[in-house]
C-alpha positions in Angstrom: 11.8 30.2 -12.4 14.5 28.0 -11.0 12.2 27.7 -8.4 9.3 26.3 -9.8 10.9 22.7 -10.3 12.5 22.6 -7.5 8.7 22.8 -6.3 7.2 20.2 -8.6 10.0 17.9 -7.1 9.3 18.5 -3.7 4.8 18.0 -4.4 5.8 14.4 -6.0 8.3 13.5 -3.4 5.3 14.6 -0.8 2.6 12.6 -2.0 5.1 9.5 -2.6 5.4 9.3 0.7 2.3 9.8 1.6 1.3 7.6 -0.9 3.5 4.7 0.8 2.2 5.3 4.5 -1.3 5.4 3.3 -0.7 1.4 1.3 1.3 0.3 4.4 -1.6 1.3 6.6 -4.1 -0.4 4.3 -2.3 -3.5 4.0 -1.5 -3.1 7.4 -5.2 -3.2 8.1 -6.7 -5.6 5.5 -4.7 -8.0 7.4 -5.1 -7.1 11.3 -8.7 -8.0 9.6 -8.1 -11.2 8.6 -6.1 -12.5 11.1 -9.2 -10.7 13.0 -11.3 -13.8 11.0 -9.4 -16.0 10.9 -9.1 -15.9 15.0 -13.2 -15.9 15.2 -13.8 -18.7 12.7 -11.0 -20.6 14.7 -12.1 -20.6 17.9 -15.8 -21.7 16.3 -15.0 -24.5 14.3 -11.9 -25.4 16.6 -12.8 -24.6 20.4 -16.3 -24.1 20.5 -16.6 -27.8 20.3 -14.5 -28.6 23.3 -16.2 -26.1 25.0 -20.2 -26.9 25.1 -18.5 -30.5 26.1 -17.5 -29.6 28.8 -19.8 -27.3 29.7 -22.5 -30.5 29.2 -20.1 -32.4 31.2 -20.4 -29.9 34.4 -24.7 -29.6 33.8 -25.1 -33.5 33.8 -22.8 -33.6 37.6 -25.0 -30.8 38.3 -28.7 -32.9 37.2 -29.5 -30.1 34.6 -30.6 -31.2 31.5 -29.3 -29.4 28.1 -30.5 -29.1 25.2 -27.9 -29.8 22.0 -25.4 -27.2 21.4 -25.7 -24.5 18.7 -24.3 -25.6 14.8 -21.9 -23.1 13.9 -22.6 -21.5 10.8 -20.8 -18.6 9.2 -22.7 -15.9 6.9 -21.3 -14.3 4.2 -22.4 -10.7 3.9 -20.7 -9.6 0.6 -21.8 -12.3 -1.1 -19.5 -14.3 -2.6 -18.0 -17.6 -0.4 -14.4 -17.2 1.1 -11.8 -19.3 0.2 -10.0 -20.8 3.6 -6.4 -22.0 3.2 -5.1 -24.3 6.7 -2.4 -23.8 7.6 -1.0 -27.0 6.1 -1.4 -26.6 2.5 0.5 -23.8 2.3 
């Protein structure tokens, strides 16, 4: 009978360790997704207008007429809008 408490302790310890590892992995995965979304949003809102401007200048030098660049629109697929915070407000 003395082996039963040791077995329960080892099972509980194993469960706690596996849960901690899973929660760490889940947090890292969610953080990586958030970083990727922020990067894509930053590129679309800050860098694309400059890229379009440079391409327009190159096209004018080459004598090519370009239409207006498309507006950047974000689609929320889960139905609820996200609140984006700027780093200056944190």
